[in-house]
N, C-alpha and C positions, 0 to 999 in steps of 0.2 A: 919447691917439690913438696914434701911433708907438708907445706903450711894448704899447699893447694887440695893433698888428700885428706887433712883432716877436716877442714871446710866443708868438703862433701861427703860425709861421713852422715852428720847431722840430717841434711837431706834428703839424703837415699832413707834414714830410719823414718823420717817423716809421710815420705810415700806410700810404702809399707803400712805404717799403721792407717793410713786414708783409706786403703785400698780394701782393708780387713773389715772396715767400717761399713762400704757400698754395700745396702741389699743385695740379695740374687735375684735381682727379677728377670733373667731370664730362664734359669732355670724354674723357678717359680712358674713361669710363662709355659714353659714344655709341660712341665709336671701336669698344669692342669687342661692343657690343651691332647694329651694324652690319655686323660682320665675321664675326659666328654666323648661319649658313643651315641649321640642324637645326630641323625641323618637328617639334614631338610629335602623334606617331598615338597613338589612341584603344588601350588594351588588353581584348584581347577576353576575356570570365569562361569557361573553361573551365569551368565549375560549372554543372548545374540547379537551383535551389533549391528544396527539396521541404517538406511541413510534414505529420505523423505524429501519432497521437492515441495516447496511453496510458490509455484508458480500464481501471478497474478498478473491483470491488466489493470491497469492506473485509471483516473479519471478522464475521460476525455471533454468533461463538460464543465462548469462552474459549477457551484452550490447552489440551492436556490436560494432565496433571503429568506432571515428570519423574521415571521412579523415584528421583532422589534427593531431590527434593522430598516425595514420596511419605515414604517415611523420614524426613523431617525434621520434617512437619508430625504425624508417629506419633508420634514420638521428643516434640516438645512435647504433646502431648495427654495422652499417660504420665507427663510429667512433672508435668504441674497434677494429675492423678488422685491422684498421690502426695504432693504438697505440699497440696494444697485440703482444707480442714477437713471431715469427713463431715456430711449432711444430718440435723441433731438432728428428726425425723419428730414426735418425740411432742408437740415445743413447739407446733405447726402442727396438727397432723393426731390426733385423739383415738384410742385405738386402739378396734378393733372396728368402726369408723365405715364407711360406704359408703366415705367419701374414703382410709381407709386399706387398703382391697380395693383401689382403683382405684390407688394407689399403690405398692403391693406388683405389682399385674399390670405396671406400667409397666416398674416395675425389673426384674423377670423376663423381657420384651420385650427390655428392652435388653439384658440378658446381658453375656455378655465378660468384660473385667478388670475389678476393682474393687480402689484403691488402700489399702484395711484390709481386713486381716482375717487368715487363715491364707495366701492364698496373694495377697499381695500382692508379695513379694519376685519372683514370677513377670512382669517386666513387661518384658523383651525378648523378641523374636522370636526363632522357630524358623526354621533350617535349612527352605527350601521353605514358608514361612509365607506369607500371604498375606492377613493379616486388617488390614494399612492398606491393602488396595483395597476398594472398593467400586463394583463395574458399575453400578450405580443411583443412585451417586453418595449414600446414605445417605436414601434416599427412604421405602424401608420402615421402615428404625430409626427417622425421623424421625417414620413414620405412627403406628408402635406407643406408643412413649413419649411422645405428646403430644398424640392424640387420644382423646376419654375413650368409652369403652364406650355412656355414654349418651346419646351422639350421634343424633337421630332417622332421620336419614339414613345411618347407619353402621351396619349389621349385622357385629361381628364374633363367633369363636366363643370358647370360652373360652379358648382359648390368644392371644386376642388379635390372631388373623389376621384377613383378611378370607377368609370362604369362596366356593366356587364358587357364580357368578351372585347373589353378594350386590351390593347396591347402595351408593355408597360418592359424597359430592359432590367428594369427592379426587382428580381424576384422576393417572395417572402421567404425568411428566413425556415429554414425544417424546424418540426418541430421535437420537443424535449422527450416526448415518448414514442419510442419506436414501434414500428408493427410486432417485433420481438415482444417490446413490453405487453403490449396489446395481448399477443398471444400466449404470454407467458413461455417463451422459448428458453428455457432455462442450458440450452446447448449455444444459446446465439452470442457472439461478442458484442452484440449490437445494444444489447439491452443494457439499462443503468448505466445511461451515460456519466451522472455523475457521481458515481459509487467506485471504491474498486472490486473487483470479482476475482473470486479465487480459482481455481482448478481441481476441481474434487473428482474422483474415480468411485465407483462402484464394484467389487469383486465376485465373482462367482461362487456360490455356496456363503456368502455373507460375514467371511471368517473374520471376525474381531468386529470394530464399527463398521456400519452399514456403508456409508459414506465417507470418505478420509481421504487423504493429499496420498500422491505415487509413493509408494514406497518397496522397497527393495534390499536384502541383505549385501552387505559389502560380501565381494568376493575379489578371492585371493588378495595382493597386497596392494590393492585401490586404495584412496583417499577417502575421504568424504564429498569433495565435492567430487571427482571421476565418479564414484558412486550414482551421485545424483544425476550425472549428466546420461550415463548407462539408466539409470532407471527411467527418466522421464522422454527417451527412445525407445527405450521397450515399452513403456505404456501406450504414448501419445503420437510414436511413428516418429518420422522427420519431416514434416511437412511446416514446422514451425520455427521460426526464429525466434530464439528464447538469446536470453543473457544471462547470466548469473552474476548475483550481486557477493561479490568478496568470497575468502576462501573458507571463510568459517563457519561454523551454523549458527543460527539465530534462537533456537531452544533446543529443549530436548525432551523426551517423554517415556517413559516407562509402563511400557504394557505387559503387562501379568500374561502366563500362560494359564490355561485352561481349562474345563470342558468346551468352551465356546472358540477358543482360539488355543486350540492342543500345539504342545511342543515339539519342534521337530525334531530332537535328539534327548535322549535319557541325561537330565544332571543340567536342561535348563528349566530355571524360573522362570525368566523375562526375558522381554526383548527391549533397549534402549533401542529407541529411533532418535536420530539428528538430522532437525531439519534446515534444508540448503535453501536459500532466498533466490527467486529468478523472475526476470519480469519477460512478457512474452510482448515482443515487437509485431507480428505479422503471422497471416497463417492461422490455423487450426489444426483442432487435434483430431487425431483417426487411430481409434481402438482396433480396427481391421488388421488380422494377425498379429495383436500384439503380445509380448511374452511373459505377461504377469496376472493371465487369466482375468481378464476387467472384459466386463460387459456392456456399462454407461459411463458417463462423463455429465459434468455440471458445470456451468460457469455461476459461481454464486456470492451475493453479497456476505459482510461475517454475520448480519443477525441471521440470515438466510441457512448457514451452517449448523448455528446452533440447534438449527429446527431439523436440518435432513441427519448431518451427522452425532445427533443425539449431545444429551447433558454433560457426561464424563469426559469424551474428547475435544468438546469445544470449552471444556474449563482446562482444558490440557494445551489448548492451539490459542488460545485468545490474544492472550496479551502477545502474541505473534503478528497479530495482526491489526491493518491503520482502521481506525474507526470511521472514514469518509471514502 
């Protein structure tokens, strides 16, 4: 027993000395907390958060070929005509038969350059030559070289052409230029079929930009997408079948308040607008009884937005818009 007591005394003395050397962390923290009398104040948000809808109609037609593309495809076609073997007609068609006559008619209708014969070397375009361009995209040439003259619904003359008043079950393709393009009807969705159109509205009183995307402040606890859906319904009605692409904004724009665009309340310096992307699938906008005070709308291309909305607004949204 005495040996155990003797051995425990040095250990107890070491513990006491170690505790005396420890810093007084808790006492120091309590003292500093009692000494500080600063009370944190709530920060005031100087911005009003709003959501806007970038509603677009995608292109319905392919892009027209660039002059360089037209020349390139024309060169490829001429190259193929020079290198491809000629068609051995008499192996498949007996000479003097109706099939042989029909084949000759189609070759005559095709006309133009042939890769074999005395004029085979004349395969380059001349100055101011437009052989590579076809206003009807080759439709007439296709009909002349593929449709047989024996078709009961097609009456062709001896030159293989459709006479005036002739009946054909092969309708001419519609023009790329619509009536809306000719009349410059900016409200129509049928215009500029090869470009993306964007839905812009005009507010009564011209508050802020003259033409802009539909926008309204966030209401209550709704998120940006819910606010965008509500904004579009209040602006353009419910007669459009639309689809919102994603749940996050594609960009934002800070619109400062000023004399032309007064602040709705004291303490607000600017409005932060977050843009949500959407597509229109069917229908049309209707501003009758809209709740945002709008008086007109238009479907515009990217370049037309710069013309109508102004330079400042266009620079803020140009990178959110498709170039085609």
